[in-house]
C-alpha positions as CSV (number, residue, x, y, z in Angstrom):
1,M,153.4,5.0,55.0
2,Q,155.5,6.0,58.0
3,T,158.5,8.2,57.5
4,F,161.7,8.0,59.6
5,Q,164.7,10.5,59.8
6,Q,168.4,10.2,60.5
7,Y,170.0,11.6,63.6
8,I,173.1,13.8,63.2
9,G,174.6,16.2,65.7
10,G,171.6,16.0,68.1
11,A,169.1,16.9,65.4
12,F,166.6,14.8,63.3
13,E,166.7,15.4,59.6
14,D,165.8,14.1,56.2
15,A,168.5,12.6,54.0
16,G,168.9,13.6,50.4
17,E,167.3,10.3,49.3
18,T,164.9,7.7,50.8
19,F,164.1,4.1,50.2
20,E,161.1,1.9,51.1
21,T,161.4,-0.9,53.7
22,L,159.3,-4.0,53.4
23,D,157.2,-5.9,55.9
24,P,158.6,-9.5,55.7
25,A,155.2,-10.9,56.7
26,T,153.5,-9.4,53.6
27,G,156.4,-8.6,51.3
28,K,154.9,-5.1,50.9
29,P,156.4,-1.7,51.7
30,W,155.3,0.0,54.9
31,A,157.8,2.9,55.6
32,Q,160.2,5.4,54.0
33,M,163.7,5.4,55.3
34,P,166.5,7.9,55.0
35,A,169.4,6.9,52.7
36,A,172.6,8.5,53.9
37,S,174.8,10.0,51.2
38,P,178.6,10.3,51.6
39,A,177.9,13.9,52.5
40,D,175.6,12.8,55.3
41,V,178.2,10.4,56.5
42,D,180.8,13.1,56.6
43,R,178.6,15.4,58.6
44,A,177.8,12.6,61.1
45,V,181.5,11.8,61.6
46,R,182.4,15.5,62.0
47,A,179.6,15.9,64.5
48,A,181.0,12.9,66.5
49,E,184.5,14.3,66.3
50,A,183.3,17.7,67.5
51,A,181.5,16.1,70.4
52,F,184.5,13.9,71.3
53,F,186.7,17.0,71.8
54,S,184.0,19.2,73.3
55,P,184.2,20.2,77.0
56,E,180.7,18.9,77.5
57,W,181.8,15.4,76.8
58,A,185.6,15.3,77.1
59,G,185.3,17.2,80.4
60,M,182.7,14.9,81.8
61,T,183.8,12.5,84.5
62,A,183.5,8.7,84.0
63,T,180.9,8.7,86.8
64,Q,178.8,11.2,85.0
65,R,179.0,9.2,81.8
66,G,177.8,6.2,83.8
67,K,174.8,8.1,85.1
68,L,173.8,9.1,81.5
69,L,174.1,5.5,80.4
70,M,171.9,4.5,83.4
71,R,169.3,7.0,82.3
72,L,169.5,5.5,78.7
73,A,169.0,2.0,80.2
74,D,165.8,3.2,82.0
75,L,164.5,4.8,78.8
76,V,165.2,1.7,76.7
77,A,163.3,-0.4,79.3
78,E,160.4,2.1,79.3
79,H,160.1,2.1,75.5
80,A,160.8,-1.6,74.9
81,P,157.3,-2.4,73.8
82,K,157.4,0.3,71.0
83,L,160.9,-0.8,69.9
84,A,159.8,-4.5,69.9
85,E,156.8,-3.6,67.8
86,L,159.0,-1.8,65.2
87,E,161.6,-4.5,65.1
88,T,158.9,-7.1,64.5
89,R,157.3,-5.0,61.8
90,D,160.5,-4.2,59.9
91,T,162.4,-7.5,60.2
92,G,159.8,-10.2,60.8
93,K,161.3,-11.4,64.1
94,I,158.5,-12.7,66.3
95,I,157.1,-10.3,68.9
96,R,157.6,-12.8,71.8
97,E,161.4,-12.7,71.1
98,T,161.8,-9.0,70.4
99,S,159.8,-8.1,73.5
100,A,162.0,-10.2,75.8
101,Q,165.3,-9.4,74.1
102,I,164.8,-5.6,74.0
103,A,163.8,-5.6,77.7
104,Y,167.1,-7.4,78.4
105,V,169.0,-4.9,76.2
106,A,168.5,-2.4,79.0
107,E,170.7,-4.6,81.2
108,Y,173.6,-4.1,78.8
109,Y,173.4,-0.4,79.2
110,R,173.2,-0.8,83.0
111,Y,176.2,-3.0,83.0
112,Y,178.3,-0.5,81.1
113,A,176.9,2.4,83.2
114,G,178.4,0.7,86.2
115,L,181.6,-0.1,84.4
116,A,182.3,3.5,83.2
117,D,184.3,4.5,86.3
118,K,186.0,1.1,86.7
119,I,188.2,1.4,83.6
120,E,191.5,1.7,85.3
121,G,195.1,2.4,84.4
122,A,198.1,0.9,86.2
123,H,201.3,1.9,88.0
124,L,204.5,0.3,86.7
125,P,207.3,-0.9,89.1
126,I,209.8,0.7,86.7
127,D,213.5,-0.2,86.9
128,K,214.7,3.4,87.1
129,P,214.7,4.8,90.7
130,D,214.2,8.4,89.7
131,M,211.1,7.8,87.6
132,E,207.4,7.2,88.3
133,V,205.6,5.6,85.4
134,W,201.9,4.9,85.0
135,L,199.4,4.0,82.3
136,R,196.3,5.9,81.4
137,R,193.4,4.3,79.5
138,E,191.9,6.9,77.2
139,P,189.1,6.7,74.6
140,V,190.2,5.8,71.1
141,G,188.0,8.5,69.4
142,V,185.1,8.3,67.0
143,V,183.7,4.7,66.6
144,A,181.9,3.6,63.5
145,A,179.4,1.0,64.7
146,I,177.7,-1.0,61.9
147,V,175.0,-3.5,62.8
148,P,172.8,-5.9,60.7
149,W,169.1,-6.1,60.9
150,N,168.8,-9.1,63.1
151,S,168.9,-8.4,66.9
152,Q,170.1,-4.9,66.1
153,L,169.2,-3.3,69.4
154,F,171.2,-6.0,71.2
155,L,174.1,-5.8,68.6
156,S,174.2,-2.0,68.9
157,A,174.1,-2.0,72.7
158,V,177.2,-4.2,72.9
159,K,179.0,-1.5,70.8
160,I,177.4,1.8,72.0
161,G,177.5,0.8,75.7
162,P,181.2,0.1,76.1
163,A,182.2,2.8,73.6
164,L,180.4,5.5,75.5
165,A,181.5,4.1,78.9
166,A,185.1,4.5,77.6
167,G,184.4,8.1,76.5
168,C,184.2,7.6,72.8
169,T,181.6,9.0,70.5
170,V,179.7,6.9,67.9
171,V,178.3,7.0,64.4
172,L,175.9,4.1,64.1
173,K,174.9,2.8,60.7
174,A,171.8,0.7,60.8
175,S,171.3,-1.9,58.1
176,E,169.2,-0.9,55.1
177,E,167.2,-4.1,55.8
178,G,164.9,-3.2,58.7
179,P,166.4,0.0,60.2
180,A,163.2,1.3,61.8
181,P,164.0,0.3,65.5
182,M,167.4,1.9,65.4
183,L,166.1,5.2,64.0
184,E,163.4,5.1,66.8
185,F,166.2,4.3,69.3
186,A,167.8,7.6,68.3
187,R,164.7,9.4,69.6
188,I,165.0,7.6,72.9
189,F,168.8,8.4,73.1
190,D,167.9,12.0,72.4
191,Q,165.9,12.1,75.7
192,A,168.7,10.7,77.8
193,G,170.6,14.0,78.1
194,F,173.9,13.2,76.2
195,P,175.7,16.1,74.5
196,A,174.8,16.6,70.9
197,G,176.9,14.5,68.5
198,V,177.9,11.8,71.1
199,L,175.7,9.4,69.1
200,N,174.7,9.8,65.4
201,V,172.4,7.3,63.7
202,I,172.2,6.9,59.9
203,T,171.2,4.1,57.5
204,G,172.0,3.2,53.9
205,G,173.6,0.8,51.7
206,P,177.2,0.0,50.7
207,E,178.0,3.5,49.6
208,A,177.3,4.9,53.0
209,G,179.2,2.0,54.6
210,A,182.3,2.6,52.5
211,A,182.2,6.4,53.2
212,L,182.0,5.7,57.0
213,T,184.6,3.0,57.3
214,S,187.2,4.8,55.3
215,H,186.6,8.3,56.8
216,A,189.7,10.0,58.2
217,G,187.8,10.9,61.4
218,V,187.0,7.3,62.4
219,A,189.4,5.6,64.8
220,H,187.7,2.3,65.3
221,V,185.2,0.2,63.3
222,A,182.9,-2.2,65.2
223,F,181.0,-4.4,62.7
224,T,178.6,-7.3,62.9
225,G,177.7,-9.0,59.7
226,G,179.1,-11.3,57.0
227,P,182.7,-12.2,56.2
228,E,182.5,-10.7,52.7
229,T,181.4,-7.3,53.9
230,A,184.0,-7.5,56.7
231,R,186.7,-7.9,54.0
232,H,185.5,-4.7,52.4
233,I,185.6,-2.9,55.8
234,V,189.2,-4.1,56.4
235,R,190.2,-2.8,53.0
236,N,188.5,0.5,53.6
237,S,190.1,0.9,57.0
238,A,193.5,1.0,55.3
239,E,192.6,4.6,54.4
240,N,192.4,5.7,58.0
241,L,194.3,2.9,59.8
242,A,191.3,2.4,62.1
243,S,191.3,-0.6,64.4
244,T,188.5,-3.1,63.9
245,S,186.4,-5.5,65.9
246,L,184.5,-8.0,63.7
247,E,181.7,-10.2,64.9
248,L,180.8,-12.3,61.8
249,G,178.9,-15.5,60.9
250,G,179.1,-19.0,62.1
251,K,178.4,-22.6,61.2
252,S,178.3,-23.7,64.8
253,P,178.5,-27.4,65.8
254,F,175.8,-28.7,68.2
255,I,177.4,-32.0,69.6
256,V,175.3,-34.6,71.3
257,F,176.8,-37.7,72.9
258,D,174.8,-40.8,73.7
259,D,174.8,-40.2,77.4
260,A,173.1,-36.8,77.1
261,D,169.6,-36.0,78.4
262,L,167.8,-36.5,75.1
263,E,164.8,-34.3,75.7
264,S,166.9,-31.4,77.0
265,A,169.2,-31.7,74.0
266,V,166.4,-31.8,71.5
267,N,164.8,-28.7,73.1
268,A,168.1,-26.9,73.0
269,Q,168.6,-27.8,69.4
270,V,165.1,-26.4,68.6
271,S,166.2,-23.2,70.3
272,G,169.6,-23.2,68.6
273,I,168.3,-23.5,65.0
274,F,164.6,-22.6,64.8
275,A,164.4,-19.8,67.3
276,A,164.7,-16.4,65.6
277,T,163.8,-18.3,62.4
278,G,167.4,-19.4,62.4
279,Q,168.5,-15.8,61.7
280,S,171.3,-15.8,64.3
281,C,175.1,-15.8,64.0
282,V,175.3,-18.4,66.8
283,A,172.7,-20.7,65.3
284,G,173.5,-24.3,66.1
285,S,173.2,-25.2,62.4
286,R,175.3,-28.4,62.4
287,L,174.0,-31.2,64.5
288,V,176.8,-33.6,65.3
289,I,175.1,-36.6,66.8
290,Q,176.4,-40.0,68.1
291,K,175.2,-42.8,65.9
292,G,173.6,-44.8,68.6
293,I,171.0,-42.1,69.4
294,K,170.7,-40.5,65.9
295,D,167.4,-42.1,64.9
296,A,165.7,-41.4,68.3
297,F,167.0,-37.9,68.3
298,L,165.8,-37.1,64.8
299,A,162.4,-38.6,65.4
300,R,161.8,-36.3,68.3
301,L,163.3,-33.3,66.5
302,K,161.1,-34.0,63.4
303,E,158.0,-34.1,65.6
304,K,158.9,-30.8,67.3
305,A,159.9,-29.1,64.1
306,E,156.6,-30.0,62.4
307,A,154.6,-28.8,65.5
308,V,156.2,-25.4,65.5
309,V,153.7,-22.6,65.1
310,I,154.4,-20.6,62.0
311,G,152.5,-17.4,61.6
312,A,152.3,-13.6,61.8
313,P,155.3,-12.2,63.7
314,D,153.1,-9.9,65.8
315,D,151.1,-12.8,67.2
316,M,152.4,-13.9,70.6
317,A,151.5,-17.5,69.7
318,T,153.9,-17.5,66.7
319,E,157.2,-19.4,67.2
320,V,158.7,-19.1,63.7
321,G,158.0,-16.0,61.6
322,P,159.2,-15.0,58.1
323,L,162.7,-14.6,56.9
324,C,163.7,-11.0,56.7
325,T,164.2,-10.8,52.9
326,L,163.2,-12.6,49.8
327,K,166.9,-13.0,49.0
328,Q,167.4,-15.1,52.1
329,R,164.6,-17.4,51.2
330,D,165.9,-17.9,47.7
331,H,169.4,-18.5,49.1
332,A,168.0,-21.3,51.3
333,L,166.2,-23.0,48.5
334,R,169.3,-23.0,46.3
335,L,171.5,-24.4,49.0
336,I,169.0,-27.1,49.9
337,E,168.8,-28.1,46.2
338,A,172.6,-28.3,45.8
339,S,172.9,-30.3,49.1
340,A,170.2,-32.8,47.9
341,Q,172.1,-33.3,44.7
342,A,175.2,-34.0,46.8
343,G,173.3,-36.7,48.7
344,A,171.7,-34.9,51.6
345,K,168.2,-36.3,52.6
346,V,165.4,-34.0,53.7
347,V,164.0,-35.2,57.0
348,T,161.4,-32.4,57.2
349,G,160.7,-29.1,55.5
350,G,162.8,-28.0,52.6
351,A,160.3,-25.9,50.6
352,A,159.1,-22.4,50.9
353,L,155.6,-21.9,52.2
354,E,152.9,-20.7,49.8
355,G,151.3,-17.3,50.1
356,Q,152.4,-13.8,51.0
357,G,155.6,-13.0,52.9
358,F,159.0,-14.7,53.1
359,F,158.0,-17.7,55.2
360,F,160.2,-20.8,55.4
361,P,159.5,-23.9,57.5
362,P,161.9,-25.5,60.0
363,T,164.0,-27.8,57.9
364,V,166.3,-30.8,58.8
365,L,168.8,-32.2,56.3
366,D,170.5,-35.6,57.0
367,C,174.0,-35.3,55.6
368,S,175.5,-38.4,57.3
369,D,176.1,-40.0,53.9
370,A,176.9,-36.7,52.2
371,P,180.0,-35.2,53.9
372,E,180.6,-32.8,51.0
373,A,177.1,-31.4,51.0
374,P,177.4,-27.5,50.8
375,C,174.8,-27.1,53.6
376,L,177.5,-28.3,56.0
377,S,179.9,-25.5,55.2
378,N,177.7,-22.6,54.1
379,E,175.6,-20.4,56.4
380,F,171.9,-20.4,55.7
381,F,170.9,-17.7,58.1
382,G,167.5,-19.5,58.3
383,P,165.8,-22.4,60.1
384,V,167.8,-25.1,58.3
385,L,169.7,-27.8,60.3
386,S,172.3,-30.0,58.8
387,V,173.0,-33.4,60.5
388,V,176.1,-35.5,60.5
389,D,176.8,-38.5,62.8
390,F,179.9,-39.8,64.6
391,E,181.1,-42.8,66.6
392,T,184.0,-41.6,68.7
393,E,184.8,-38.5,70.7
394,A,187.8,-37.8,68.5
395,E,185.6,-38.0,65.4
396,A,183.1,-35.6,66.9
397,L,185.9,-33.1,67.6
398,E,187.3,-33.4,64.1
399,I,183.8,-32.8,62.6
400,A,183.2,-29.8,64.9
401,N,186.4,-28.1,63.9
402,N,186.0,-28.9,60.2
403,T,184.8,-25.3,59.5
404,A,186.3,-21.9,58.5
405,F,184.1,-20.3,61.2
406,G,184.7,-20.3,65.0
407,L,182.0,-18.4,66.8
408,A,179.9,-20.8,68.9
409,S,179.4,-24.4,69.8
410,G,177.3,-26.7,72.0
411,V,178.2,-29.9,73.8
412,F,175.6,-32.2,75.4
413,T,177.0,-34.9,77.7
414,R,176.7,-36.0,81.4
415,N,180.4,-37.0,81.4
416,L,182.2,-34.1,83.1
417,T,185.7,-35.1,82.0
418,R,184.5,-35.5,78.4
419,A,182.9,-32.1,78.6
420,H,186.2,-30.6,79.7
421,R,188.1,-32.3,76.9
422,M,185.7,-31.0,74.3
423,I,185.9,-27.5,75.8
424,R,189.6,-27.5,75.4
425,G,189.5,-29.0,71.9
426,I,186.7,-27.0,70.2
427,R,188.0,-24.0,68.2
428,A,185.3,-21.5,69.0
429,G,184.9,-18.3,71.0
430,I,181.9,-19.7,72.9
431,V,181.3,-23.2,74.2
432,W,177.9,-23.9,75.8
433,V,177.7,-27.2,77.7
434,N,174.2,-28.7,78.2
435,T,172.6,-25.4,77.2
436,Y,172.6,-23.2,74.1
437,R,172.0,-19.6,73.0
438,A,172.5,-18.0,76.4
439,V,174.0,-14.5,76.7
440,S,174.8,-11.9,79.4
441,P,176.4,-8.5,79.5
442,I,179.0,-9.9,81.9
443,A,180.3,-12.5,79.4
444,P,182.4,-11.7,76.3
445,F,181.0,-12.8,72.9
446,G,183.0,-13.3,69.7
447,G,185.0,-15.8,67.6
448,H,187.9,-16.3,65.3
449,G,188.6,-17.4,61.8
450,L,185.8,-16.3,59.5
451,S,183.8,-15.5,62.6
452,G,186.0,-12.4,63.1
453,H,188.0,-11.1,66.0
454,G,187.6,-8.9,69.0
455,R,185.0,-9.4,71.8
456,E,181.7,-7.8,72.7
457,G,180.2,-7.9,76.2
458,G,182.1,-7.9,79.4
459,L,185.0,-5.8,80.6
460,Q,187.2,-6.7,77.6
461,A,184.8,-4.9,75.2
462,A,185.2,-1.6,77.1
463,L,189.0,-1.9,77.0
464,D,188.8,-2.4,73.3
465,Y,187.5,1.1,73.0
466,T,190.5,2.5,74.8
467,K,194.2,3.2,74.0
468,V,197.0,3.1,76.5
469,K,199.1,6.2,77.3
470,A,202.4,5.7,79.2
471,V,203.2,8.6,81.4
472,W,206.8,9.2,82.7
473,L,207.5,11.5,85.6
474,R,211.1,12.2,86.7
475,T,211.3,12.7,90.4
476,S,215.0,13.7,90.7
477,D,216.1,17.4,91.0
478,D,219.6,16.6,89.8
479,P,220.6,17.7,86.3
480,I,219.7,15.3,83.5
481,P,222.8,13.2,82.8
482,D,224.4,12.6,79.4
483,P,221.8,13.7,76.8
484,F,223.4,11.5,74.2
485,V,222.6,8.3,76.1
486,M,219.0,6.9,76.2
487,R,217.8,6.6,79.7
């Protein structure tokens, strides 16, 4: 079996303990991973703290930081095939997606490389004639970045990129489910020429996560994952009063009106729920379909779902690979069974595939006569679509907003004024109109409610890793007036 190491203070090292990681396509172990102890976490944070205050990093100009990030982007692009191979092996994501996604991850680092020396302060038109006042944006300090196993190179880039552009240092904790690509990424980062300790990469379970998020040296926690883990992180951050940005799950509505381009909407729905085997926080997992086109839409969707190529994730012909863990597969089965008991009808799929690995077929559940079915409110994190129909625009909006989540949404209509009304009315951080599952480093990404807070991507993400310092400079040579009166 392959063996991976953690990366602390610019050096690769073994952890005190290890664990086996499984190949989701076979269900068998294939590599040994380091399990960071609280002592390892402490050393990683201290290394990041030392780097943050070091002249090698703190004394570096923003332009110089940008050049290092550009070098990192080039290395990520160069090593994308290797990173894609590892992500596919360790998580079960299909190679055609990991290859394309990781190649695009380099663009995130290029974006933040260019943004590094564009993070500006401001001059204030202060109301006191003998004062000059301006604002400086300074890095917050050590950032704890915690990413899940799905799309982890992308989800780490939207944290590492803006944090380093702002001048912070980072301790990245990869998920204990499928950490191989992040530990390999540490080797690539090591080649880019950053000072030791600017990035530290560890992995491990809840014990490591708790030690990291509560550490006194951590100033900000950037987390992607589930709401329950996020609650623990918020509680832990009470120890160090760290700020948080939380990108959590979703139960995103995919709304199709009867004037939509049917074929385009069906294809987008396939992308929204079956791509990445449904293991995406923005999965369009609730189809909200106008009644007049429901039957035609579901007939086409069923045909496409049953034609999806399910197979080995390292085969470029595969369209749906295995789920990452056995736990996910069992969760999907339980939720489907409970939904069926509540009146949901299985249109296609619904049962785990026989044989090795954690394979699960594209599944469609019609819940139009089962409004209380648990599949409508609970996240599967798998290729399972729940369908509910509507008659009026107002009803569609009510159904769309009937969720505790608020991450993404899709609207399919040719009616421009209707589209604008839906954009205003949907409570979500992202609204895709006549498209779905599109991302860019230029556009912010995030939600509200149980989908979290804060934004990743775009200028706002870089600003979130800064704090504002107000500077007052008195320009008068006259003696300071009455010291007992506030100026």
